[in-house]
C-alpha positions in Angstrom: 88.9 60.2 281.7 91.0 57.2 282.4 91.1 56.2 286.1 94.9 55.6 286.0 95.4 59.2 284.7 93.2 60.6 287.5 95.2 58.6 290.1 98.5 60.0 288.7 97.1 63.5 288.8 96.1 63.0 292.4 99.4 61.5 293.3 101.3 64.5 291.7 99.1 67.0 293.5 99.6 65.2 296.8 103.4 65.2 296.2 103.3 69.0 295.5 101.4 69.6 298.7 104.0 67.5 300.7 106.8 69.5 299.0 105.2 72.9 299.8 104.6 72.0 303.4 108.0 70.4 303.8 109.7 73.5 302.4 107.8 75.7 304.8 108.8 73.5 307.8 112.4 73.2 306.9 113.6 76.4 305.1 110.7 78.8 305.8 110.6 78.3 309.6 111.3 81.9 310.6 108.8 83.4 308.2 106.1 80.8 309.0 106.4 81.0 312.8 105.6 84.7 312.8 102.3 84.3 310.8 99.0 84.5 312.7 97.8 81.0 313.6 101.3 79.5 313.1 102.8 80.4 316.4 102.6 76.7 317.4 105.8 76.2 315.2 107.9 78.0 317.8 106.5 75.7 320.5 107.5 72.6 318.6 111.0 74.0 317.8 113.2 74.5 314.8 115.0 71.2 315.0 111.8 69.1 315.3 110.1 71.0 312.5 113.2 70.5 310.3 112.9 66.7 310.8 109.2 66.8 310.1 109.8 68.9 307.0 112.5 66.5 305.7 110.2 63.6 306.2 107.4 65.4 304.3 109.8 66.1 301.4 110.9 62.4 301.4 107.2 61.4 301.3 106.7 63.6 298.2 109.7 62.0 296.5 108.4 58.5 297.4 105.0 59.3 295.9 106.5 60.0 292.5 110.1 58.8 292.0 109.7 55.1 292.9 106.7 54.8 290.6 108.4 56.6 287.8 111.4 54.3 288.0 109.3 51.2 288.1 107.3 52.5 285.2 110.4 53.3 283.2 111.8 49.8 283.8 108.5 48.2 282.8 108.4 50.3 279.6 112.0 49.2 278.7 111.1 45.5 279.3 108.0 45.8 277.2 109.9 47.5 274.4 112.5 44.8 274.5 110.0 42.0 274.4 107.8 43.4 271.7 110.2 45.3 269.5 113.8 44.3 270.0 113.4 40.5 270.6 109.8 39.6 270.0 108.6 36.2 271.3 
């Protein structure tokens, strides 16, 4: 399997993990803080956990969106150079 493909798969899995945890920390605070082993959430506080969750969601977006935009731009440039106006 291509190393680039494996890296993209890993990147997407990491982004999904960030999204899941970020969701739990921001929108699922009440449910998560009552689970066994998660009582530490109440000690940290809702506002701080919301900030942490938002940063985790932004981290997930940063893992995928920036690379996807740069890849799309590079693809458009390559198409323009090789198909529309070849050297």
